[in-house]
C-alpha positions in Angstrom: 33.0 2.5 76.3 33.9 4.0 72.9 31.6 1.5 71.2 28.5 2.3 73.3 29.3 6.1 72.5 29.5 6.1 69.2 26.2 3.7 69.0 24.5 6.2 71.5 25.7 9.0 68.7 24.2 7.1 65.5 20.8 6.4 67.7 20.5 10.1 68.5 21.4 10.9 64.7 19.0 8.5 63.2 16.0 9.9 66.0 17.3 13.5 64.8 16.7 12.4 61.0 13.0 10.5 61.5 11.8 13.9 63.6 13.1 16.3 60.9 11.4 13.8 58.2 8.2 14.0 60.6 8.4 17.4 61.0 8.7 17.9 56.7 5.8 15.9 56.4 3.3 17.4 58.6 4.4 20.7 57.6 4.0 19.5 53.3 2.0 16.9 53.7 -0.6 18.5 51.0 2.0 19.2 48.7 3.7 15.3 48.9 -0.1 13.8 48.8 -0.6 16.1 45.5 3.0 14.6 43.6 1.6 11.1 44.5 -1.5 11.5 43.5 -0.8 13.0 40.3 2.0 10.2 39.4 -1.1 7.9 40.2 -3.0 9.6 37.5 -0.3 9.9 35.2 0.3 6.2 35.3 -3.1 5.0 35.1 -3.5 7.7 32.5 -0.8 6.2 30.2 -1.8 2.9 31.2 -5.7 3.1 29.7 -4.4 5.1 26.5 -2.2 2.5 25.7 -5.0 -0.2 26.2 -7.4 2.3 23.8 -4.2 2.5 21.1 -4.4 -1.3 21.2 -8.0 -1.5 21.2 -8.0 0.9 18.3 -5.1 -0.8 16.2 -7.3 -4.1 16.4 -10.2 -2.7 15.5 -8.3 -1.5 12.2 -7.0 -5.1 11.1 -10.3 -6.0 11.4 -11.9 -3.6 9.5 -9.4 -3.8 6.9 -9.6 -7.6 6.9 -13.5 -7.7 6.9 -14.8 -5.8 5.1 -17.2 -6.7 2.3 -19.4 -3.7 1.5 -22.7 -3.1 2.4 -25.1 -4.7 -0.6 -24.8 -1.7 -3.7 -21.4 -0.8 -2.6 -19.9 1.0 -5.4 -15.9 0.9 -5.9 -16.2 4.2 -5.0 -17.5 3.9 -1.5 -14.8 0.6 -0.6 -11.9 3.0 -1.8 -13.3 6.1 0.7 -13.6 3.2 3.1 -10.1 1.9 3.2 -8.9 5.6 2.8 -10.8 6.3 6.2 -8.6 3.5 7.7 -5.3 4.9 6.2 -6.7 8.2 7.5 -6.8 7.1 11.0 -2.7 7.0 11.8 -3.1 4.4 14.0 0.0 2.6 13.1 2.2 2.8 9.7 1.7 -0.8 8.6 -1.9 -0.4 9.1 -2.0 2.6 7.1 -0.3 1.2 4.0 -1.7 -1.8 4.2 -5.1 0.6 3.6 -3.9 2.8 1.1 -3.2 -0.4 -1.1 -6.2 -2.3 -0.2 -7.7 1.2 -1.6 -5.1 1.3 -4.8 -5.8 -2.2 -6.0 -9.4 -1.8 -6.4 -9.2 1.7 -8.7 -6.7 -0.5 -10.4 -9.6 -3.4 -10.9 -11.2 -0.6 -12.6 -9.2 0.2 -15.4 -9.6 -2.0 -18.2 -13.5 -2.5 -17.4 -15.4 -2.6 -20.3 -18.4 -1.6 -18.5 -17.2 1.6 -17.9 -15.7 4.6 -20.0 -12.6 6.1 -21.2 -12.8 8.7 -18.9 -14.1 6.6 -15.8 -11.1 4.4 -16.2 -8.6 7.2 -16.6 -10.0 8.6 -13.3 -9.5 5.4 -11.6 -6.1 5.0 -13.0 -5.2 8.7 -11.7 -6.4 7.8 -8.7 -4.5 4.3 -8.5 -1.6 5.9 -9.2 -1.5 8.5 -7.0 -2.6 6.3 -4.5 0.8 3.6 -5.3 3.1 6.4 -5.6 2.0 7.7 -1.9 3.1 4.0 -0.8 6.3 4.4 -2.0 7.2 7.7 -0.7 5.4 7.8 2.7 5.7 4.5 3.9 9.5 3.3 2.9 10.1 1.2 6.3 7.0 -1.0 4.7 9.0 -3.0 2.5 6.4 -5.7 1.5 3.7 -3.0 0.6 6.1 -1.0 -0.8 7.0 -3.3 -3.7 3.5 -3.9 -4.2 2.9 -0.6 -4.9 5.9 -0.8 -7.3 4.4 -4.0 -9.4 1.1 -1.7 -9.1 2.7 1.3 -11.0 4.0 -1.0 -13.9 0.8 -2.4 -14.0 -0.9 1.1 -14.8 2.3 1.8 -17.1 1.8 -1.3 -19.2 -2.2 -0.4 -19.7 -1.0 2.9 -21.0 1.6 1.4 -23.3 4.3 3.0 -21.4 6.9 -0.4 -21.4 10.2 1.3 -21.0 8.5 3.1 -17.7 7.2 -0.7 -16.6 10.9 -2.2 -17.0 12.4 0.2 -14.9 9.5 -0.2 -12.3 10.1 -3.6 -12.2 14.0 -3.5 -12.7 13.5 -1.3 -9.4 11.9 -3.8 -7.3 14.1 -7.0 -9.0 17.6 -4.8 -8.0 16.3 -3.6 -4.4 17.9 -5.9 -2.1 15.3 -5.0 0.8 13.1 -7.2 -1.7 15.5 -9.8 -2.0 13.5 -12.6 -0.4 10.0 -11.0 -1.3 7.5 -13.0 -4.0 7.3 -9.6 -5.0 10.9 -9.9 -6.8 9.7 -13.3 -8.1 6.4 -11.1 -9.8 9.1 -8.4 -11.1 11.3 -11.2 -12.5 8.3 -12.9 -14.4 6.7 -9.4 -15.7 10.3 -8.5 -17.0 10.5 -11.6 -18.7 6.7 -11.8 -20.5 6.7 -8.5 -21.0 7.9 -8.6 -25.0 4.9 -11.0 -25.2 2.5 -8.4 -24.4 3.9 -5.4 -26.3 1.5 -4.7 -29.1 3.5 -4.6 -32.7 1.7 -1.9 -34.8 1.8 -2.7 -38.3 0.5 -0.3 -40.8 -1.4 -1.5 -43.8 0.1 -1.3 -47.4 -1.5 1.9 -49.3 -4.8 0.8 -51.2 -4.2 -0.4 -54.8 -4.9 2.2 -57.7 -8.3 0.7 -59.3 -7.6 -0.8 -63.1 -8.6 0.5 -66.3 -10.0 -2.7 -68.6 -8.3 -2.5 -71.7 -11.1 -3.9 -73.7 -14.2 -1.5 -72.7 -12.3 1.2 -70.5 -14.5 0.7 -68.0 -12.6 0.5 -64.8 -12.8 -2.3 -62.5 -13.2 -2.5 -59.1 -9.9 -2.1 -57.0 -8.8 -4.7 -55.2 -9.1 -5.1 -51.4 -6.7 -2.7 -49.1 -5.1 -4.7 -46.2 -7.3 -5.1 -43.1 -5.9 -2.3 -40.8 -3.7 -4.0 -37.6 -5.9 -4.3 -34.4 -4.7 -1.7 -32.6 -7.9 -1.6 -29.5 -6.5 -2.9 -26.2 -7.7 -6.2 -26.7 -5.2 -6.8 -29.3 -2.6 -6.6 -26.4 -2.7 -10.2 -24.3 -3.7 -9.2 -21.2 -0.6 -9.6 -18.3 -1.1 -11.6 -15.5 -2.9 -10.4 -12.6 -0.7 -8.5 -9.7 -1.4 -11.3 -7.4 -0.4 -14.1 -9.1 3.2 -15.6 -9.4 4.8 -17.4 -12.7 2.7 -20.2 -12.7 -0.4 -17.8 -12.2 -1.2 -19.7 -8.4 1.4 -18.3 -6.5 0.4 -15.2 -4.7 2.3 -12.2 -3.4 2.8 -12.8 0.5 3.5 -10.0 3.0 4.1 -9.9 6.8 0.3 -8.7 7.5 -2.0 -10.7 9.0 -4.9 -9.2 6.3 -5.9 -9.3 2.7 -3.5 -6.3 2.1 -1.2 -6.7 -0.2 -0.9 -10.7 -0.5 
C-alpha cells in the first residue's frame, strides 16, 4: 500500500514538473529559440573563422616557399614582399621566417661590387634592423633566432668588428636552446676560422731619402718605397656563406617546411 502511494506521489510530481516545463516553454519560447540560434551562430562562425585562418596560414607558407619574384624584380621588391608576409601576423613561426628571408636578401647585397658604397650601407642597415627584430620579437622561435644571430655576426665581420662578431657567435654556442641545432656548429666553425679572415694591417716603411752622388753632385733617384698594404675588402678572405657548414656543404636546417632559415 505504501509502495503504491509513493509511486503515485512520484508520478504526480513528475507530471507537475512536466506541466511547469511546458508552461515555461510556451511562455518563453521565443527567448529559448533566440538563445539556441545564437549558440548555433557562434559555433558556426567560430568554425568558419578557424577554417579561414588555417587556409590563410597555409597560403602564407606557400607564398613564402614559392616566391621567385616577377621578371625584373629587384632585391628591394623581394624584401618588401617578404616583409608583407611577416606583417600579416598569421603565425609567429611564419612571420619570423618571412622576416628572416627579407634580412637574408638585404645581407646578400652587402659586398656586391655592382652596388655603390651608399647602397651597400643601406642594405646592411636594413639587414641589421631585421635580424635584431627577429632576436627581440620572436624569442620563442629558436631556429630562426639562432640564424639571425649568425646574420648579425656576418654583418659585424663585414664591418671589421671582429670582437662583436665573436660575441655574437659565442652567444649562439653558449645558448642551451641552440645546443642541438646546426647553427651552433656554424658559430663554432666561424669562431675557429675568424683569425684567418682578419686582415692584418701592415704600414709601409718610410721612403728612402734621395741619395746625392759624390761624383757630380747630382741627385740619384730615390729607392722605390714599399707598396702599401692592400686594405680593400678583397684583401680579406671571404667568409663562408651563412647556409654552409664547416665543410662548405652542410645547410643550416630549421624546423620549418619552407626555404626559411635553412
